[in-house]
C-alpha positions in Angstrom: 6.7 -4.5 173.0 3.8 -3.5 170.2 1.3 -6.0 169.7 0.3 -5.9 166.4 -2.3 -9.2 166.8 -4.0 -7.8 169.7 -5.0 -4.5 168.1 -5.4 -6.4 164.4 -8.6 -8.5 166.8 -9.4 -4.8 168.9 -9.7 -2.9 165.0 -11.9 -5.5 163.8 -14.1 -5.0 166.8 -14.1 -1.4 166.0 -14.7 -1.2 162.4 -18.0 -3.9 163.6 -18.9 -1.2 166.7 -19.3 1.3 163.8 -21.9 -0.8 162.1 -19.1 -2.0 159.0 -18.3 -5.3 157.9 -14.7 -6.2 158.7 -14.9 -9.1 156.0 -16.0 -6.5 153.0 -13.5 -6.2 150.5 -12.2 -2.4 151.2 -12.1 -3.6 154.9 -10.8 -7.0 154.5 -6.8 -6.0 154.9 -7.5 -2.7 157.3 -7.0 -4.5 160.6 -3.8 -6.0 159.4 -2.3 -2.2 158.0 -3.7 -0.5 160.9 -1.5 -2.6 163.1 1.6 -2.1 160.7 0.7 1.5 160.6 0.3 1.8 164.7 4.0 -0.3 164.7 5.7 2.5 163.1 3.9 5.5 164.2 4.6 4.4 167.8 7.8 3.0 168.0 8.8 5.2 170.2 6.9 3.3 172.9 9.2 0.9 173.0 11.8 3.0 174.4 12.8 4.3 177.8 14.2 8.4 177.5 17.0 6.8 178.7 17.2 4.3 176.0 16.4 6.7 173.1 19.7 8.3 175.3 21.7 5.6 174.7 21.0 5.0 170.6 21.3 8.4 169.5 24.0 9.5 171.7 27.1 10.2 169.9 28.7 13.2 171.0 31.9 14.7 169.7 34.6 17.3 171.7 33.3 20.6 170.9 37.6 21.9 170.4 36.7 24.9 171.4 39.4 26.3 173.4 37.7 28.2 176.3 34.9 27.1 178.9 31.4 27.6 178.4 31.7 29.8 181.4 34.0 32.4 178.9 31.7 31.7 176.1 28.7 32.9 177.5 27.0 33.5 173.7 27.7 29.5 172.4 24.5 28.5 171.7 23.3 25.4 169.2 20.0 25.6 168.0 18.4 23.3 165.7 14.9 24.9 163.9 12.1 23.5 162.2 12.5 20.0 162.7 9.3 18.3 161.3 7.6 15.6 163.4 4.2 14.3 164.4 3.1 12.9 167.8 -0.4 11.6 168.9 -2.7 12.8 171.6 -3.0 10.5 174.5 -6.4 11.8 175.0 -8.2 11.1 171.8 -5.2 9.0 170.0 -5.5 12.1 167.1 -2.6 13.1 165.2 -0.7 16.2 166.2 0.3 17.5 162.7 2.5 20.3 161.3 4.2 20.0 164.3 7.8 21.5 164.0 10.6 21.6 167.3 13.5 24.2 168.1 15.7 22.5 170.3 18.8 24.1 172.0 21.1 23.9 174.3 24.7 25.6 175.3 27.3 22.8 175.3 29.6 22.0 178.2 32.7 20.5 176.1 30.7 18.5 174.2 28.3 18.6 171.0 26.1 16.0 170.2 25.7 15.3 166.0 23.0 17.6 164.3 21.1 14.4 162.9 21.0 12.4 166.0 18.5 16.0 167.6 16.3 15.6 164.7 16.1 12.0 165.5 15.7 12.0 169.5 12.4 14.5 168.6 11.3 12.0 165.6 11.7 9.2 168.2 9.7 10.7 171.0 7.2 12.3 169.1 6.1 8.6 168.1 4.3 8.0 171.5 0.9 8.4 173.2 1.5 12.0 174.6 0.6 15.7 175.3 3.1 18.0 173.8 4.0 19.7 177.1 5.7 16.3 177.9 7.5 15.9 174.6 9.0 18.6 174.8 10.2 17.7 178.5 11.2 14.8 177.3 13.5 15.8 174.5 15.0 18.2 177.0 15.6 15.5 179.6 17.0 13.5 176.3 19.4 15.9 175.5 20.7 16.7 179.1 21.4 12.7 178.9 23.6 12.7 176.0 24.9 16.4 176.1 25.9 16.7 179.9 24.5 20.6 179.6 21.7 21.8 181.9 21.0 25.0 179.2 18.6 23.2 177.5 15.1 24.7 175.6 12.7 22.9 173.6 10.0 25.1 171.6 7.1 23.2 169.7 4.2 24.3 167.7 1.9 21.9 166.3 -1.7 21.7 164.9 -4.1 18.9 166.9 -6.8 17.2 164.8 -8.5 16.7 168.1 -8.6 20.6 168.1 -9.0 21.2 164.4 -11.4 18.1 163.6 -13.5 17.5 166.2 -15.1 19.1 168.9 -14.6 23.0 168.6 -13.1 22.4 164.8 -10.9 25.4 165.2 -9.2 24.6 161.7 -6.3 27.0 161.9 -5.0 26.9 165.8 -2.0 26.3 166.6 -0.5 24.8 170.1 2.9 26.3 170.8 4.7 24.9 174.2 8.3 25.4 175.9 10.6 23.7 177.8 13.1 25.8 179.1 16.2 24.4 181.4 19.2 26.3 182.9 20.2 29.3 181.8 16.8 29.7 178.8 15.3 30.0 182.2 17.0 33.0 183.6 18.7 34.8 180.7 15.8 36.3 178.6 18.2 36.9 175.9 18.7 33.6 175.2 15.1 33.1 174.1 16.1 35.0 171.3 17.1 31.8 169.6 13.7 30.0 170.1 11.7 32.3 168.0 
């Protein structure tokens, strides 16, 4: 679990290391506010992928008569899921992040809000963008039982836009393709 008291102490030390006075009026409550913010934005660090699958794993029988092998065009896609995360290399914000999650149902479907909730909770960790896509795909497979899952993510990284190379219009795109999304190029249409 996240230790807010330890975060407060460390933030106070960082403020001192920056040469500022953590007791001045504008900074007096900053360590506490940062600790509360970290508890919120890093909430996903409290849960494993299995925990998240259990939390948001409500599914429904798809109610379709033909098996998926007879209906190869049956795909569920949710696009433009807003999310954010923090890079594990610089603890820098990944922002303007949009995820697209697609899967081919194999007898059951997940509630659409649950897909967005999975994305949100996975994003609330220190990690790489590539791992976000992998974790979302793993959880979607756990919940739906489908091996045919794809996750595409685009994001801006403040470690690129606000420091270092400072390329402000740069976006990073990643994909995680599983099952038929790897072998059938026609399915990639759904990720555009």
